N, C-alpha and C positions, 0 to 999 in steps of 0.2 A: 639698313639701306638709307642712302643719302639722296634726297630729292632737292633739286634746285627749281624754284618756281619763278617765272618771269613772264607774266601775262600783261599785255597792253590793256588799257582801259576799254570797256565796252561803251562807246560813245553814247552819252545821254542816259546811261544806265548805272554803271559802277566804275570806280576808279581802279587803277592797277593795284594799289595797296589793298583795297577791299577784296578784289578777286583773288589775290595771292593768299590773303588770310582765309578765305572760304575754302580754297584748295587745301591749305594746311589743315584746316579743321576736318575736312573729309579724309585726308590721309591718316591723321592721328586717331580718328574715331575707329579705324579698323586696324591700324598698325601703330600702336602707341609708342613703340620703341624706335620708330623711324626718326632720322635726323632730317630737318627741313631748313633750307635756306631760302628766304624770300627776297627777291630783287625787284623793286618797283622800276618799271621800264616804260619808255615811250620812243617815238620815232621822229620827234620834232613837231608833232601836232599838239592838239589840246592836251593838257595834263603833263606836259614835259617838265615844267619847272617844279611841279608838285612831286614828280618822280625823282628828279634830281635832288630836291631838298631832303628826301628820305635817305639818300645815299651819300650825300656830301655835307660837310659841316659848314653851313653858311647862314646868312640872315636875309630876311625879306626887307626890301626898301620900298617905301610908298612914295609916289610922286603924283603931284597934281597935274593933270593933263586933260585932253579932250578925246572923246570916243570917235567912232567913225562918222557920226553925224554932227561932230563938233559940240557935243554936250559935255559940260565939265564932269570929270570923274577923278577918283583916286585909283591909281593902278600900281601894282607892285611888280618888282623884279627880284631875282635871287642873286645875291652877291656872295661869292665864295672866294676868299682871298682877293687876288687881283683879277678875278674873272666875274663877269656879269652875264646872267641868263635872262633874256627878255622874251616873253611869250607874246607874239603878235596878237593872238586871240584875246589876251587879257585887256588889250586896248581897243582893237578894231575887229573883235570877233563877230562872226555871223549870228551868233546866239544873242547878240545885243539888239537886234532889230527884227522886225517882220519884213522880209525882203519883198520889195515892190520895184516897179520901174523907177519910181521917184527916188527911193533910197539907193538904188543902183547908181543913179546919176549923181547923187549927193555924197555918197560914201567916200571918205578920204583916209589915207594913212598918215595924215599930218601928226596925230597925237603921239606916234611912236618916237618922234624926234626928241621929246622932252625926257624920255627914259634914257635914250642914248647919251644925251648931253649930261644928265645926272651921273651916269656911270663913268663918263670921262672925268667929270669934276671930282669923283671919288677915287680917282687914280686907277681905274680898272684898265688893264692892258689887253685883255681879250674880252670882246663883247659878242656874245652869241645871241642871234635873233632867230627864234623858231618861226617857221613860215607855214603853219597849218591852221585851218579853222577860221580864216579871215572872211570878212564880208565886203572887202573892198575890191574894186576893179579899176583903180586909177593909174595903173602902170607904175606904181611906186612914186608918182610925182608929188603926192602930198608929203611923203617923208623928205624928199629932196627940198621941197618948199620950206618945211619946218626948220631945216638946217641952213636956210639961206644959201643953198647951193645953186650955182649958175654954170651953165655950159660955156658961156661966152666971155665971162670976165672973172675978176677976183671973187672968190667965194669960199665957203666952208671947206676945210680940208681936215681929214682925220689927223690927229697928232701922230708923229712918226713912230711912237712907241705903242700905238693902239692898233689892234687887229679887229676888224669887223667880220664876223662869220655868220652866214645864213645857213640854217639847218633845214633841209627840205626832204620830203619823201617823193617828190615828183621831178620829172626831167623836162617839163614842157618848155618850148621856146617862147619867145616874147609875143609873136603874132602868128597869124595864119590858122590853118585848120586845127592845129594842136596848141595854139596860143592861149594865153590866159582868158581872153574874152570868149573865144569859141568853145572852150572846154568847160570852163567854170562859170561863165556869165549867167546862164539860165538859173542855176541854183542860188545865185545871189540876187535874183529878181529882175535881171535884164530881159527886155523884150528883144525880138529879133533885130529891130532897128537899133536899140541901145548897143547890142553886141556888135553889130556891123560898124557903128560909129566908134566904139572903143577900139576895134581892130584897126580901123583906118587911122585913128589917132596914134596908135602904137607904131604902125608902120612909119608914119611921119616923124614921130619922136625918135625912133631908132635910127632913121636916116640922119637926123640932126646930131645925134650922139656920135654916129660914125664920122660925120664931117668934122665936128668940133673936137672930138676926143680920140678918134681912131679906134673906137671900141665897137665891135660887131655884136650887138646884143643877140641877134637871131641865131648866131652860131654857138652861143654859150648855153650849155644844158642847164635848165632850171631857172632861167631868167623870167619865165612865165609863172613861177611859183607865187602863191599868195597874191594874186591879182597884179603881178608885175613887180612885187617887192624884191624878188630875186635880182631883177635888173637894177633897181636902185642901189642895192648893196654893191654890185659890181661897178656901177658908175662912181660910187663913193670910194672905190679902191679896195673894197672887201672881197671876200671869196665865198663860194657856195660849197657846202659839203653835204653828203648824204647823212640824213638825220640819225638813223639807227646805228651805223658803225661808230659815229662820233660819240653818241651818248653811251653806247656799250663800252667804249674805250674809257670814257671819263669815269664810269662807275665800276670798272673792273669786272664786267660780266663774264668774260671768257675765263678768268681765273676761278670764278665760282663754278662754272660749268665743268672745268677740267677735273675738279675733285668730287663731282657728283656721280651718282649711279644712273639716275633717270632725270630728264629735264622735262618740265611742263610749261607750255606757253599757250598763247591764244590771243584772240581779238573778237570784236563783236560779230563781224562777218568775214569769212574766208571767201575771197573772190579773186578775180584776175589781178586787181591792184595789189593783192597781198604778195604777189611775186615780184613787185617793183619797189623794194625797200621797206616793206612793212615789218613789224616786229616778229610775227611768228616764223616767217621764212628766214629772216635774219638769224633768229635764235637757232632754228633748225640747222642751218648751214654751219653755224659755230659749233653746235653739238656734234654734227656729223664729222667735223674735222677731228674731234677727239673720241670718236667711236661711241657716243652716248645715244641711247634710244630717246626719242622725243614724242611726247603726247601733246596734242593740240586740243584745246577746248574753245568752242565758239558759240555764239548765239544762233548762227545759221551758216550753211555752206552753200555757196552758189554752184549751180550745175556746171558753170563754166570753169570752176576750179577743178581741173582734172589732174590725174597723176599725183594724187596726194601722197602716195607711198614714196615718191621721189624725195619728199621732205620729212614726212612724219611716220613714226611707227604706227600710230593710230590717231584718228581724228574723231572727236565726239561733239555733236551738237547738244546743247544742254536742255532744250525745251522738252517738257514732259506731257504737254497737252496742247490742243488747238486753242489759240488765244488771239485777241487783237494785238497789233503791234504795241500799242500803248501798255496793255497789260503785261505782255511778255517782257517789256523793258523796265518794269517796276524794279527798283533796286533790291528790295527785300526778296522778291521772287527770284531774281537773277542769282543772288548770292546763295539762296537756299538750293536752287537747281544745280549750281556749280558744286556745292558741297555734296549733294546726293549723287551726282554723276561720278565724282571722285571716289566716294565711298564704294560704289559698284566696281570701278576700275581696280581699286586696291584689293577688294575682295576677290576678284578674279586672279590677280597676281598672287594672292596668298594661297591659292589652290596648289601652286607648285611646291 
């Protein structure tokens, strides 16, 4: 029997590669003759370039830049041939700060510009920017500023041979009730007043962009991704793509699924957001297309995630006892739980 394993990282707990290996260990402990294919996967959030590096023949490039509070850092991106993959969270990740109202007002996407310019200097023709896990809410203005971009006069332009592509798993508009400030501002430390100020600024800036460039940011899906970085990419002449389909295509996931008997996927929590571009549902739809059963493993399942049978043959939460969240998310415990759950699933399958 041939298993294909493609599990997204359990955020703050275990990477895609670690989880895939734990599932493999569980399968082979009970069914040693099984064939297993492991595919590190992501949807454009944290861990994306690590997953891509496992599947693609590339090299990491280190660049001196600034983090979201303008502190000097060394940040890396992945270069694969004439493609560059930059993970926004590597430079301006929320995990680099303790979010407060003060950091919310200070945080800037400025540091990302150095990586884009370095990739251009290295003759990259496609530059992918992943838009998950950021701690910024500056509407993408910091990135524009770092590239000396101006709406009103001569300024930075992407070379004609360079494509800038933002990978995102959200479709939020730039401002309003579903905009970047209203939806994501609080988790980045914003007070109600901070969030209101950000939204007012976004409305004003979008109006300026419309007047000067004829670009309606509010009507473009995903411009509110990553604190408005989606908008900056569009202003620069780039485009936005759904993260999972693009990454799956780059690594040839569908070809692996086609030749498997059973597909195993998962993520830290299955919730309503899982239905909007996240890895497990994306993998499930791909598997269904080819008539393959799909097993999902997760840390927890939200009661709001209903109709699981529409996507998965079976869904299994890995927790084995009542624990604090911190204890449940310990890497060693998570991987051991994944292995044990998989052993039980395979043992049931072996009864046939």
